Gaussian input, Z-matrix of N, CA and C with variables (Angstrom, degrees):
# hf/3-21g

backbone

0 1
 N
 C     1     B1
 C     2     B2     1     A1
 N     3     B3     2     A2     1     D1
 C     4     B4     3     A3     2     D2
 C     5     B5     4     A4     3     D3
 N     6     B6     5     A5     4     D4
 C     7     B7     6     A6     5     D5
 C     8     B8     7     A7     6     D6
 N     9     B9     8     A8     7     D7
 C    10    B10     9     A9     8     D8
 C    11    B11    10    A10     9     D9
 N    12    B12    11    A11    10    D10
 C    13    B13    12    A12    11    D11
 C    14    B14    13    A13    12    D12
 N    15    B15    14    A14    13    D13
 C    16    B16    15    A15    14    D14
 C    17    B17    16    A16    15    D15
 N    18    B18    17    A17    16    D16
 C    19    B19    18    A18    17    D17
 C    20    B20    19    A19    18    D18
 N    21    B21    20    A20    19    D19
 C    22    B22    21    A21    20    D20
 C    23    B23    22    A22    21    D21
 N    24    B24    23    A23    22    D22
 C    25    B25    24    A24    23    D23
 C    26    B26    25    A25    24    D24
 N    27    B27    26    A26    25    D25
 C    28    B28    27    A27    26    D26
 C    29    B29    28    A28    27    D27
 N    30    B30    29    A29    28    D28
 C    31    B31    30    A30    29    D29
 C    32    B32    31    A31    30    D30
 N    33    B33    32    A32    31    D31
 C    34    B34    33    A33    32    D32
 C    35    B35    34    A34    33    D33
 N    36    B36    35    A35    34    D34
 C    37    B37    36    A36    35    D35
 C    38    B38    37    A37    36    D36
 N    39    B39    38    A38    37    D37
 C    40    B40    39    A39    38    D38
 C    41    B41    40    A40    39    D39
 N    42    B42    41    A41    40    D40
 C    43    B43    42    A42    41    D41
 C    44    B44    43    A43    42    D42
 N    45    B45    44    A44    43    D43
 C    46    B46    45    A45    44    D44
 C    47    B47    46    A46    45    D45
 N    48    B48    47    A47    46    D46
 C    49    B49    48    A48    47    D47
 C    50    B50    49    A49    48    D48
 N    51    B51    50    A50    49    D49
 C    52    B52    51    A51    50    D50
 C    53    B53    52    A52    51    D51
 N    54    B54    53    A53    52    D52
 C    55    B55    54    A54    53    D53
 C    56    B56    55    A55    54    D54
 N    57    B57    56    A56    55    D55
 C    58    B58    57    A57    56    D56
 C    59    B59    58    A58    57    D57
 N    60    B60    59    A59    58    D58
 C    61    B61    60    A60    59    D59
 C    62    B62    61    A61    60    D60
 N    63    B63    62    A62    61    D61
 C    64    B64    63    A63    62    D62
 C    65    B65    64    A64    63    D63
 N    66    B66    65    A65    64    D64
 C    67    B67    66    A66    65    D65
 C    68    B68    67    A67    66    D66
 N    69    B69    68    A68    67    D67
 C    70    B70    69    A69    68    D68
 C    71    B71    70    A70    69    D69
 N    72    B72    71    A71    70    D70
 C    73    B73    72    A72    71    D71
 C    74    B74    73    A73    72    D72
 N    75    B75    74    A74    73    D73
 C    76    B76    75    A75    74    D74
 C    77    B77    76    A76    75    D75
 N    78    B78    77    A77    76    D76
 C    79    B79    78    A78    77    D77
 C    80    B80    79    A79    78    D78
 N    81    B81    80    A80    79    D79
 C    82    B82    81    A81    80    D80
 C    83    B83    82    A82    81    D81
 N    84    B84    83    A83    82    D82
 C    85    B85    84    A84    83    D83
 C    86    B86    85    A85    84    D84
 N    87    B87    86    A86    85    D85
 C    88    B88    87    A87    86    D86
 C    89    B89    88    A88    87    D87
 N    90    B90    89    A89    88    D88
 C    91    B91    90    A90    89    D89
 C    92    B92    91    A91    90    D90
 N    93    B93    92    A92    91    D91
 C    94    B94    93    A93    92    D92
 C    95    B95    94    A94    93    D93
 N    96    B96    95    A95    94    D94
 C    97    B97    96    A96    95    D95
 C    98    B98    97    A97    96    D96
 N    99    B99    98    A98    97    D97
 C   100   B100    99    A99    98    D98
 C   101   B101   100   A100    99    D99
 N   102   B102   101   A101   100   D100
 C   103   B103   102   A102   101   D101
 C   104   B104   103   A103   102   D102
 N   105   B105   104   A104   103   D103
 C   106   B106   105   A105   104   D104
 C   107   B107   106   A106   105   D105
 N   108   B108   107   A107   106   D106
 C   109   B109   108   A108   107   D107
 C   110   B110   109   A109   108   D108
 N   111   B111   110   A110   109   D109
 C   112   B112   111   A111   110   D110
 C   113   B113   112   A112   111   D111
 N   114   B114   113   A113   112   D112
 C   115   B115   114   A114   113   D113
 C   116   B116   115   A115   114   D114
 N   117   B117   116   A116   115   D115
 C   118   B118   117   A117   116   D116
 C   119   B119   118   A118   117   D117
 N   120   B120   119   A119   118   D118
 C   121   B121   120   A120   119   D119
 C   122   B122   121   A121   120   D120
 N   123   B123   122   A122   121   D121
 C   124   B124   123   A123   122   D122
 C   125   B125   124   A124   123   D123
 N   126   B126   125   A125   124   D124
 C   127   B127   126   A126   125   D125
 C   128   B128   127   A127   126   D126
 N   129   B129   128   A128   127   D127
 C   130   B130   129   A129   128   D128
 C   131   B131   130   A130   129   D129
 N   132   B132   131   A131   130   D130
 C   133   B133   132   A132   131   D131
 C   134   B134   133   A133   132   D132
 N   135   B135   134   A134   133   D133
 C   136   B136   135   A135   134   D134
 C   137   B137   136   A136   135   D135
 N   138   B138   137   A137   136   D136
 C   139   B139   138   A138   137   D137
 C   140   B140   139   A139   138   D138
 N   141   B141   140   A140   139   D139
 C   142   B142   141   A141   140   D140
 C   143   B143   142   A142   141   D141
 N   144   B144   143   A143   142   D142
 C   145   B145   144   A144   143   D143
 C   146   B146   145   A145   144   D144
 N   147   B147   146   A146   145   D145
 C   148   B148   147   A147   146   D146
 C   149   B149   148   A148   147   D147
 N   150   B150   149   A149   148   D148
 C   151   B151   150   A150   149   D149
 C   152   B152   151   A151   150   D150
 N   153   B153   152   A152   151   D151
 C   154   B154   153   A153   152   D152
 C   155   B155   154   A154   153   D153
 N   156   B156   155   A155   154   D154
 C   157   B157   156   A156   155   D155
 C   158   B158   157   A157   156   D156
 N   159   B159   158   A158   157   D157
 C   160   B160   159   A159   158   D158
 C   161   B161   160   A160   159   D159
 N   162   B162   161   A161   160   D160
 C   163   B163   162   A162   161   D161
 C   164   B164   163   A163   162   D162
 N   165   B165   164   A164   163   D163
 C   166   B166   165   A165   164   D164
 C   167   B167   166   A166   165   D165
 N   168   B168   167   A167   166   D166
 C   169   B169   168   A168   167   D167
 C   170   B170   169   A169   168   D168
 N   171   B171   170   A170   169   D169
 C   172   B172   171   A171   170   D170
 C   173   B173   172   A172   171   D171
 N   174   B174   173   A173   172   D172
 C   175   B175   174   A174   173   D173
 C   176   B176   175   A175   174   D174
 N   177   B177   176   A176   175   D175
 C   178   B178   177   A177   176   D176
 C   179   B179   178   A178   177   D177
 N   180   B180   179   A179   178   D178
 C   181   B181   180   A180   179   D179
 C   182   B182   181   A181   180   D180
 N   183   B183   182   A182   181   D181
 C   184   B184   183   A183   182   D182
 C   185   B185   184   A184   183   D183
 N   186   B186   185   A185   184   D184
 C   187   B187   186   A186   185   D185
 C   188   B188   187   A187   186   D186
 N   189   B189   188   A188   187   D187
 C   190   B190   189   A189   188   D188
 C   191   B191   190   A190   189   D189
 N   192   B192   191   A191   190   D190
 C   193   B193   192   A192   191   D191
 C   194   B194   193   A193   192   D192
 N   195   B195   194   A194   193   D193
 C   196   B196   195   A195   194   D194
 C   197   B197   196   A196   195   D195
 N   198   B198   197   A197   196   D196
 C   199   B199   198   A198   197   D197
 C   200   B200   199   A199   198   D198
 N   201   B201   200   A200   199   D199
 C   202   B202   201   A201   200   D200
 C   203   B203   202   A202   201   D201
 N   204   B204   203   A203   202   D202
 C   205   B205   204   A204   203   D203
 C   206   B206   205   A205   204   D204
 N   207   B207   206   A206   205   D205
 C   208   B208   207   A207   206   D206
 C   209   B209   208   A208   207   D207
 N   210   B210   209   A209   208   D208
 C   211   B211   210   A210   209   D209
 C   212   B212   211   A211   210   D210
 N   213   B213   212   A212   211   D211
 C   214   B214   213   A213   212   D212
 C   215   B215   214   A214   213   D213
 N   216   B216   215   A215   214   D214
 C   217   B217   216   A216   215   D215
 C   218   B218   217   A217   216   D216
 N   219   B219   218   A218   217   D217
 C   220   B220   219   A219   218   D218
 C   221   B221   220   A220   219   D219
 N   222   B222   221   A221   220   D220
 C   223   B223   222   A222   221   D221
 C   224   B224   223   A223   222   D222
 N   225   B225   224   A224   223   D223
 C   226   B226   225   A225   224   D224
 C   227   B227   226   A226   225   D225
 N   228   B228   227   A227   226   D226
 C   229   B229   228   A228   227   D227
 C   230   B230   229   A229   228   D228
 N   231   B231   230   A230   229   D229
 C   232   B232   231   A231   230   D230
 C   233   B233   232   A232   231   D231
 N   234   B234   233   A233   232   D232
 C   235   B235   234   A234   233   D233
 C   236   B236   235   A235   234   D234
 N   237   B237   236   A236   235   D235
 C   238   B238   237   A237   236   D236
 C   239   B239   238   A238   237   D237
 N   240   B240   239   A239   238   D238
 C   241   B241   240   A240   239   D239
 C   242   B242   241   A241   240   D240
 N   243   B243   242   A242   241   D241
 C   244   B244   243   A243   242   D242
 C   245   B245   244   A244   243   D243
 N   246   B246   245   A245   244   D244
 C   247   B247   246   A246   245   D245
 C   248   B248   247   A247   246   D246
 N   249   B249   248   A248   247   D247
 C   250   B250   249   A249   248   D248
 C   251   B251   250   A250   249   D249
 N   252   B252   251   A251   250   D250
 C   253   B253   252   A252   251   D251
 C   254   B254   253   A253   252   D252
 N   255   B255   254   A254   253   D253
 C   256   B256   255   A255   254   D254
 C   257   B257   256   A256   255   D255
 N   258   B258   257   A257   256   D256
 C   259   B259   258   A258   257   D257
 C   260   B260   259   A259   258   D258
 N   261   B261   260   A260   259   D259
 C   262   B262   261   A261   260   D260
 C   263   B263   262   A262   261   D261
 N   264   B264   263   A263   262   D262
 C   265   B265   264   A264   263   D263
 C   266   B266   265   A265   264   D264
 N   267   B267   266   A266   265   D265
 C   268   B268   267   A267   266   D266
 C   269   B269   268   A268   267   D267
 N   270   B270   269   A269   268   D268
 C   271   B271   270   A270   269   D269
 C   272   B272   271   A271   270   D270
 N   273   B273   272   A272   271   D271
 C   274   B274   273   A273   272   D272
 C   275   B275   274   A274   273   D273
 N   276   B276   275   A275   274   D274
 C   277   B277   276   A276   275   D275
 C   278   B278   277   A277   276   D276
 N   279   B279   278   A278   277   D277
 C   280   B280   279   A279   278   D278
 C   281   B281   280   A280   279   D279
 N   282   B282   281   A281   280   D280
 C   283   B283   282   A282   281   D281
 C   284   B284   283   A283   282   D282
 N   285   B285   284   A284   283   D283
 C   286   B286   285   A285   284   D284
 C   287   B287   286   A286   285   D285
 N   288   B288   287   A287   286   D286
 C   289   B289   288   A288   287   D287
 C   290   B290   289   A289   288   D288
 N   291   B291   290   A290   289   D289
 C   292   B292   291   A291   290   D290
 C   293   B293   292   A292   291   D291
 N   294   B294   293   A293   292   D292
 C   295   B295   294   A294   293   D293
 C   296   B296   295   A295   294   D294
 N   297   B297   296   A296   295   D295
 C   298   B298   297   A297   296   D296
 C   299   B299   298   A298   297   D297
 N   300   B300   299   A299   298   D298
 C   301   B301   300   A300   299   D299
 C   302   B302   301   A301   300   D300
 N   303   B303   302   A302   301   D301
 C   304   B304   303   A303   302   D302
 C   305   B305   304   A304   303   D303
 N   306   B306   305   A305   304   D304
 C   307   B307   306   A306   305   D305
 C   308   B308   307   A307   306   D306
 N   309   B309   308   A308   307   D307
 C   310   B310   309   A309   308   D308
 C   311   B311   310   A310   309   D309
 N   312   B312   311   A311   310   D310
 C   313   B313   312   A312   311   D311
 C   314   B314   313   A313   312   D312
 N   315   B315   314   A314   313   D313
 C   316   B316   315   A315   314   D314
 C   317   B317   316   A316   315   D315
 N   318   B318   317   A317   316   D316
 C   319   B319   318   A318   317   D317
 C   320   B320   319   A319   318   D318
 N   321   B321   320   A320   319   D319
 C   322   B322   321   A321   320   D320
 C   323   B323   322   A322   321   D321
 N   324   B324   323   A323   322   D322
 C   325   B325   324   A324   323   D323
 C   326   B326   325   A325   324   D324
 N   327   B327   326   A326   325   D325
 C   328   B328   327   A327   326   D326
 C   329   B329   328   A328   327   D327
 N   330   B330   329   A329   328   D328
 C   331   B331   330   A330   329   D329
 C   332   B332   331   A331   330   D330

   B1=1.4480
   B2=1.4979
   B3=1.2865
   B4=1.5593
   B5=1.4877
   B6=1.3412
   B7=1.4588
   B8=1.5036
   B9=1.3234
   B10=1.4873
   B11=1.4763
   B12=1.3484
   B13=1.4518
   B14=1.5359
   B15=1.3786
   B16=1.4494
   B17=1.5555
   B18=1.3433
   B19=1.4330
   B20=1.4999
   B21=1.3089
   B22=1.4076
   B23=1.5180
   B24=1.3198
   B25=1.4698
   B26=1.5316
   B27=1.3086
   B28=1.5086
   B29=1.5101
   B30=1.3125
   B31=1.4465
   B32=1.4765
   B33=1.3334
   B34=1.4775
   B35=1.5087
   B36=1.3629
   B37=1.4981
   B38=1.5729
   B39=1.3190
   B40=1.4561
   B41=1.5356
   B42=1.3835
   B43=1.4276
   B44=1.5530
   B45=1.3022
   B46=1.5286
   B47=1.5034
   B48=1.3080
   B49=1.5072
   B50=1.4684
   B51=1.3743
   B52=1.4304
   B53=1.5275
   B54=1.2752
   B55=1.4705
   B56=1.4985
   B57=1.2940
   B58=1.4931
   B59=1.5680
   B60=1.3254
   B61=1.4898
   B62=1.5617
   B63=1.3077
   B64=1.3956
   B65=1.5286
   B66=1.3133
   B67=1.4736
   B68=1.4895
   B69=1.3262
   B70=1.4130
   B71=1.4980
   B72=1.3606
   B73=1.4169
   B74=1.5607
   B75=1.2996
   B76=1.4433
   B77=1.5244
   B78=1.3309
   B79=1.4472
   B80=1.4576
   B81=1.3869
   B82=1.4612
   B83=1.5458
   B84=1.3323
   B85=1.4719
   B86=1.4984
   B87=1.3596
   B88=1.4140
   B89=1.5619
   B90=1.2923
   B91=1.4905
   B92=1.5618
   B93=1.3007
   B94=1.4853
   B95=1.5174
   B96=1.3173
   B97=1.4251
   B98=1.5197
   B99=1.4025
   B100=1.4325
   B101=1.5404
   B102=1.2799
   B103=1.4710
   B104=1.5325
   B105=1.3750
   B106=1.4109
   B107=1.5315
   B108=1.3193
   B109=1.4636
   B110=1.5312
   B111=1.3407
   B112=1.4623
   B113=1.5591
   B114=1.2700
   B115=1.4590
   B116=1.4966
   B117=1.3693
   B118=1.4794
   B119=1.5372
   B120=1.3195
   B121=1.4762
   B122=1.5414
   B123=1.3647
   B124=1.4574
   B125=1.5219
   B126=1.3087
   B127=1.4476
   B128=1.5622
   B129=1.3000
   B130=1.4265
   B131=1.5546
   B132=1.3259
   B133=1.4371
   B134=1.5391
   B135=1.2859
   B136=1.4612
   B137=1.5283
   B138=1.3143
   B139=1.4171
   B140=1.5255
   B141=1.3960
   B142=1.4543
   B143=1.6118
   B144=1.3181
   B145=1.4648
   B146=1.4565
   B147=1.3795
   B148=1.4629
   B149=1.4957
   B150=1.3236
   B151=1.4647
   B152=1.5002
   B153=1.3185
   B154=1.4633
   B155=1.5126
   B156=1.3165
   B157=1.4384
   B158=1.5481
   B159=1.3150
   B160=1.4467
   B161=1.5777
   B162=1.3569
   B163=1.4247
   B164=1.5151
   B165=1.2919
   B166=1.4551
   B167=1.5683
   B168=1.3239
   B169=1.4744
   B170=1.5195
   B171=1.2266
   B172=1.4731
   B173=1.4758
   B174=1.2880
   B175=1.4679
   B176=1.5554
   B177=1.3318
   B178=1.4920
   B179=1.5434
   B180=1.3069
   B181=1.4828
   B182=1.5216
   B183=1.3334
   B184=1.5468
   B185=1.5199
   B186=1.2874
   B187=1.5086
   B188=1.5504
   B189=1.3629
   B190=1.4096
   B191=1.5414
   B192=1.3422
   B193=1.4659
   B194=1.5274
   B195=1.3380
   B196=1.4586
   B197=1.5437
   B198=1.3200
   B199=1.4743
   B200=1.5631
   B201=1.3255
   B202=1.4795
   B203=1.4932
   B204=1.3214
   B205=1.4752
   B206=1.4921
   B207=1.3426
   B208=1.4480
   B209=1.5239
   B210=1.3422
   B211=1.4209
   B212=1.5412
   B213=1.3827
   B214=1.4409
   B215=1.5108
   B216=1.3561
   B217=1.5134
   B218=1.5144
   B219=1.2897
   B220=1.4770
   B221=1.4937
   B222=1.3020
   B223=1.4925
   B224=1.4597
   B225=1.3775
   B226=1.5313
   B227=1.5047
   B228=1.2958
   B229=1.5134
   B230=1.5429
   B231=1.3163
   B232=1.4648
   B233=1.4993
   B234=1.3191
   B235=1.5061
   B236=1.5443
   B237=1.4028
   B238=1.4715
   B239=1.5164
   B240=1.3351
   B241=1.4154
   B242=1.5889
   B243=1.3581
   B244=1.4712
   B245=1.5347
   B246=1.3228
   B247=1.4769
   B248=1.5537
   B249=1.2854
   B250=1.4400
   B251=1.5369
   B252=1.3351
   B253=1.4393
   B254=1.5782
   B255=1.3074
   B256=1.4431
   B257=1.5076
   B258=1.3032
   B259=1.4688
   B260=1.4814
   B261=1.3588
   B262=1.4588
   B263=1.5204
   B264=1.3463
   B265=1.4582
   B266=1.5425
   B267=1.3271
   B268=1.4810
   B269=1.5711
   B270=1.3245
   B271=1.4326
   B272=1.5391
   B273=1.3323
   B274=1.4630
   B275=1.4786
   B276=1.3540
   B277=1.4453
   B278=1.5101
   B279=1.3918
   B280=1.4046
   B281=1.5330
   B282=1.3669
   B283=1.4663
   B284=1.5039
   B285=1.3828
   B286=1.4390
   B287=1.5032
   B288=1.3063
   B289=1.4350
   B290=1.5300
   B291=1.3640
   B292=1.4588
   B293=1.5381
   B294=1.3516
   B295=1.3967
   B296=1.5414
   B297=1.3645
   B298=1.4746
   B299=1.4898
   B300=1.3125
   B301=1.4639
   B302=1.5448
   B303=1.3478
   B304=1.4145
   B305=1.5097
   B306=1.3382
   B307=1.5099
   B308=1.5338
   B309=1.2863
   B310=1.4974
   B311=1.5423
   B312=1.3027
   B313=1.4446
   B314=1.5936
   B315=1.2822
   B316=1.5160
   B317=1.5107
   B318=1.3346
   B319=1.5219
   B320=1.5631
   B321=1.2734
   B322=1.4476
   B323=1.5408
   B324=1.3127
   B325=1.4677
   B326=1.4815
   B327=1.3638
   B328=1.4743
   B329=1.4736
   B330=1.3078
   B331=1.5118
   B332=1.5334
   A1=111.14
   A2=114.84
   A3=121.38
   A4=115.27
   A5=116.79
   A6=121.06
   A7=110.10
   A8=113.37
   A9=119.62
   A10=105.80
   A11=117.47
   A12=124.25
   A13=106.30
   A14=115.96
   A15=116.65
   A16=104.26
   A17=110.33
   A18=119.99
   A19=111.84
   A20=119.06
   A21=121.52
   A22=108.00
   A23=115.08
   A24=115.15
   A25=116.74
   A26=118.96
   A27=116.82
   A28=111.52
   A29=114.55
   A30=119.68
   A31=111.97
   A32=121.83
   A33=123.25
   A34=111.61
   A35=122.17
   A36=119.62
   A37=110.30
   A38=117.15
   A39=118.85
   A40=113.42
   A41=119.17
   A42=117.10
   A43=112.90
   A44=118.35
   A45=118.57
   A46=114.49
   A47=116.56
   A48=118.30
   A49=111.09
   A50=119.25
   A51=123.04
   A52=111.80
   A53=115.21
   A54=120.69
   A55=111.06
   A56=116.34
   A57=121.74
   A58=106.64
   A59=116.73
   A60=121.26
   A61=109.32
   A62=120.32
   A63=124.25
   A64=111.21
   A65=116.11
   A66=123.22
   A67=109.13
   A68=121.08
   A69=124.19
   A70=109.51
   A71=119.69
   A72=124.05
   A73=111.50
   A74=118.66
   A75=121.67
   A76=111.41
   A77=117.14
   A78=122.68
   A79=114.94
   A80=116.80
   A81=120.92
   A82=113.44
   A83=117.42
   A84=119.58
   A85=107.81
   A86=118.12
   A87=123.41
   A88=114.41
   A89=112.70
   A90=117.48
   A91=110.57
   A92=116.47
   A93=121.72
   A94=113.25
   A95=116.93
   A96=124.71
   A97=106.63
   A98=111.03
   A99=117.63
   A100=108.94
   A101=116.80
   A102=124.22
   A103=106.02
   A104=113.77
   A105=121.46
   A106=111.17
   A107=118.60
   A108=122.98
   A109=103.41
   A110=112.18
   A111=116.63
   A112=112.34
   A113=116.59
   A114=121.54
   A115=112.85
   A116=113.12
   A117=119.92
   A118=112.85
   A119=114.69
   A120=120.33
   A121=113.90
   A122=112.54
   A123=117.39
   A124=109.73
   A125=114.12
   A126=119.92
   A127=107.32
   A128=118.63
   A129=121.33
   A130=113.02
   A131=116.21
   A132=118.33
   A133=110.05
   A134=117.32
   A135=122.97
   A136=108.66
   A137=118.25
   A138=123.46
   A139=108.22
   A140=113.04
   A141=119.60
   A142=105.97
   A143=114.33
   A144=120.78
   A145=114.41
   A146=115.11
   A147=121.00
   A148=113.79
   A149=117.34
   A150=119.71
   A151=111.89
   A152=120.28
   A153=121.07
   A154=115.59
   A155=119.72
   A156=123.83
   A157=111.10
   A158=115.91
   A159=125.79
   A160=110.23
   A161=111.52
   A162=122.55
   A163=113.27
   A164=117.33
   A165=124.05
   A166=107.68
   A167=116.00
   A168=119.52
   A169=112.72
   A170=120.28
   A171=120.28
   A172=111.66
   A173=115.80
   A174=121.93
   A175=104.63
   A176=114.56
   A177=118.61
   A178=107.95
   A179=117.24
   A180=119.99
   A181=109.41
   A182=112.95
   A183=118.62
   A184=105.81
   A185=116.84
   A186=121.54
   A187=109.74
   A188=119.10
   A189=122.83
   A190=107.25
   A191=120.22
   A192=120.92
   A193=112.33
   A194=123.76
   A195=122.96
   A196=110.01
   A197=118.31
   A198=118.51
   A199=108.22
   A200=114.58
   A201=120.03
   A202=110.86
   A203=111.49
   A204=118.61
   A205=109.38
   A206=115.49
   A207=120.11
   A208=108.89
   A209=115.21
   A210=120.52
   A211=109.84
   A212=113.61
   A213=120.02
   A214=106.61
   A215=115.42
   A216=119.51
   A217=109.57
   A218=113.17
   A219=121.99
   A220=109.09
   A221=116.22
   A222=118.53
   A223=115.38
   A224=114.83
   A225=116.29
   A226=109.36
   A227=111.22
   A228=121.97
   A229=103.31
   A230=116.13
   A231=119.34
   A232=112.90
   A233=118.20
   A234=117.81
   A235=110.87
   A236=116.27
   A237=117.26
   A238=110.94
   A239=119.49
   A240=127.19
   A241=116.29
   A242=114.65
   A243=116.53
   A244=108.50
   A245=113.02
   A246=120.70
   A247=105.67
   A248=119.63
   A249=121.82
   A250=110.79
   A251=112.91
   A252=120.29
   A253=107.65
   A254=113.85
   A255=119.80
   A256=111.23
   A257=117.39
   A258=121.01
   A259=108.35
   A260=116.61
   A261=120.92
   A262=105.53
   A263=117.29
   A264=121.37
   A265=107.44
   A266=110.83
   A267=117.47
   A268=106.31
   A269=111.40
   A270=119.05
   A271=110.01
   A272=116.93
   A273=120.42
   A274=113.09
   A275=117.13
   A276=121.65
   A277=117.11
   A278=118.83
   A279=123.09
   A280=107.85
   A281=114.45
   A282=118.61
   A283=110.37
   A284=112.82
   A285=122.26
   A286=109.51
   A287=119.64
   A288=126.39
   A289=106.14
   A290=114.65
   A291=118.84
   A292=107.72
   A293=116.53
   A294=121.84
   A295=109.70
   A296=118.42
   A297=120.63
   A298=111.89
   A299=119.42
   A300=119.00
   A301=107.65
   A302=115.42
   A303=121.72
   A304=111.04
   A305=114.30
   A306=119.84
   A307=105.97
   A308=119.22
   A309=122.09
   A310=109.21
   A311=116.00
   A312=118.21
   A313=111.37
   A314=111.59
   A315=116.18
   A316=107.19
   A317=109.77
   A318=115.08
   A319=111.47
   A320=117.19
   A321=122.48
   A322=107.25
   A323=116.53
   A324=120.36
   A325=110.63
   A326=114.95
   A327=121.60
   A328=107.72
   A329=117.46
   A330=122.01
   A331=109.49
   D1=-18.04
   D2=175.93
   D3=55.47
   D4=38.98
   D5=170.23
   D6=-141.08
   D7=160.93
   D8=178.93
   D9=-132.02
   D10=151.79
   D11=175.82
   D12=-117.99
   D13=134.02
   D14=174.57
   D15=-138.34
   D16=163.40
   D17=176.29
   D18=-121.20
   D19=174.08
   D20=173.52
   D21=-131.99
   D22=145.90
   D23=-177.51
   D24=-144.20
   D25=-28.76
   D26=-179.20
   D27=-170.51
   D28=154.51
   D29=166.48
   D30=-87.05
   D31=154.27
   D32=-173.45
   D33=-49.53
   D34=-43.54
   D35=-176.75
   D36=-65.18
   D37=-15.51
   D38=-178.54
   D39=-90.77
   D40=-1.71
   D41=173.08
   D42=-140.58
   D43=-11.02
   D44=179.13
   D45=-56.17
   D46=-37.54
   D47=177.91
   D48=-116.73
   D49=29.08
   D50=-177.37
   D51=101.66
   D52=169.24
   D53=178.21
   D54=-65.09
   D55=140.02
   D56=177.18
   D57=-94.59
   D58=103.72
   D59=-172.13
   D60=-55.92
   D61=-42.16
   D62=-178.40
   D63=-57.42
   D64=-46.05
   D65=179.58
   D66=-67.21
   D67=-40.57
   D68=-179.32
   D69=-61.40
   D70=-52.41
   D71=-176.52
   D72=-73.11
   D73=-13.34
   D74=173.30
   D75=-97.12
   D76=12.11
   D77=177.20
   D78=56.88
   D79=43.73
   D80=-176.61
   D81=-102.02
   D82=6.47
   D83=175.22
   D84=-94.43
   D85=173.44
   D86=-174.77
   D87=-71.87
   D88=149.16
   D89=-176.52
   D90=-150.32
   D91=23.00
   D92=178.48
   D93=-121.72
   D94=153.85
   D95=172.76
   D96=-119.76
   D97=136.79
   D98=-175.84
   D99=-116.30
   D100=147.26
   D101=-179.79
   D102=-126.37
   D103=125.31
   D104=-169.40
   D105=-118.03
   D106=141.93
   D107=169.98
   D108=-88.64
   D109=118.84
   D110=-174.73
   D111=-72.90
   D112=-41.29
   D113=-179.80
   D114=-58.19
   D115=-45.80
   D116=-177.75
   D117=-86.60
   D118=-14.98
   D119=-177.35
   D120=57.82
   D121=50.62
   D122=-178.46
   D123=-142.80
   D124=156.40
   D125=177.42
   D126=-77.12
   D127=130.84
   D128=178.42
   D129=-107.92
   D130=-18.42
   D131=177.95
   D132=-166.54
   D133=143.69
   D134=174.30
   D135=-127.42
   D136=135.25
   D137=176.50
   D138=-119.30
   D139=124.44
   D140=-179.60
   D141=-92.87
   D142=124.62
   D143=-179.05
   D144=-78.53
   D145=-8.52
   D146=-170.73
   D147=106.34
   D148=130.00
   D149=-173.01
   D150=-56.92
   D151=-28.92
   D152=178.49
   D153=-72.63
   D154=-14.52
   D155=177.66
   D156=-91.17
   D157=82.82
   D158=-167.89
   D159=-87.14
   D160=140.72
   D161=176.03
   D162=64.76
   D163=70.09
   D164=169.56
   D165=-72.86
   D166=91.42
   D167=-168.89
   D168=-89.49
   D169=-46.99
   D170=-167.98
   D171=-108.04
   D172=138.41
   D173=172.21
   D174=-123.17
   D175=117.15
   D176=-177.91
   D177=-124.30
   D178=116.05
   D179=175.57
   D180=-74.41
   D181=165.51
   D182=177.49
   D183=-62.94
   D184=154.28
   D185=179.50
   D186=-70.74
   D187=-26.43
   D188=-179.36
   D189=-88.41
   D190=112.89
   D191=-169.79
   D192=-66.82
   D193=-15.14
   D194=178.59
   D195=-86.10
   D196=-10.36
   D197=179.29
   D198=-85.27
   D199=143.86
   D200=-178.20
   D201=-111.14
   D202=68.17
   D203=172.21
   D204=-158.63
   D205=167.06
   D206=177.31
   D207=-168.59
   D208=-164.69
   D209=-172.01
   D210=-133.91
   D211=151.56
   D212=176.53
   D213=-129.61
   D214=134.52
   D215=177.04
   D216=-102.69
   D217=126.11
   D218=178.75
   D219=-106.71
   D220=128.99
   D221=-174.01
   D222=-69.69
   D223=-46.87
   D224=-174.60
   D225=-151.02
   D226=144.78
   D227=168.78
   D228=-101.66
   D229=118.46
   D230=-175.73
   D231=-73.11
   D232=-6.08
   D233=177.85
   D234=-82.80
   D235=-26.78
   D236=-173.27
   D237=-145.12
   D238=-0.03
   D239=176.43
   D240=71.14
   D241=13.44
   D242=178.34
   D243=-86.80
   D244=157.40
   D245=176.71
   D246=-94.87
   D247=171.35
   D248=-178.82
   D249=-156.35
   D250=155.00
   D251=174.55
   D252=-121.44
   D253=130.37
   D254=-178.44
   D255=-111.92
   D256=150.29
   D257=174.49
   D258=-107.82
   D259=134.68
   D260=175.02
   D261=-115.31
   D262=149.14
   D263=175.88
   D264=-156.25
   D265=163.11
   D266=179.06
   D267=-116.46
   D268=133.14
   D269=-179.39
   D270=-141.34
   D271=123.96
   D272=-177.23
   D273=54.71
   D274=37.32
   D275=177.37
   D276=82.64
   D277=-3.34
   D278=-177.20
   D279=-116.46
   D280=141.51
   D281=177.70
   D282=-93.96
   D283=147.27
   D284=-179.50
   D285=-130.62
   D286=161.32
   D287=-178.01
   D288=-146.50
   D289=138.88
   D290=179.34
   D291=-151.79
   D292=139.93
   D293=177.61
   D294=-71.01
   D295=125.16
   D296=-173.43
   D297=-117.55
   D298=-14.86
   D299=178.70
   D300=-157.24
   D301=149.99
   D302=175.31
   D303=-123.43
   D304=151.24
   D305=179.59
   D306=-119.63
   D307=112.54
   D308=-177.53
   D309=-58.98
   D310=148.73
   D311=175.03
   D312=-74.62
   D313=153.38
   D314=178.25
   D315=-135.09
   D316=139.14
   D317=178.24
   D318=-65.00
   D319=144.01
   D320=178.83
   D321=-76.62
   D322=149.57
   D323=175.39
   D324=-68.20
   D325=140.02
   D326=176.79
   D327=-77.81
   D328=128.94
   D329=176.92
   D330=-108.06

């Protein structure tokens, strides 16, 4: 298929010693997905998931290599603290992204 999908999620100071809560709540982590032409080594499209969808960590292609879709895991939505899974796909040469599942927030156990 000659393309690659990558995400962005943080600068080294934002994860080396753990998440920086102030940066997270200020929407300073990554929230875009990039599509690259491998042969030409250039970005062909970027999709912004929205500033509140912080830390787009995982990019997982479909298990079937002839399928042109995959999934992206987003750690947190800063408006309500839920996580989400997004589906990306290519149609007529253009990439698309859509939120397809949400994971409700859960309180951490008190220790």
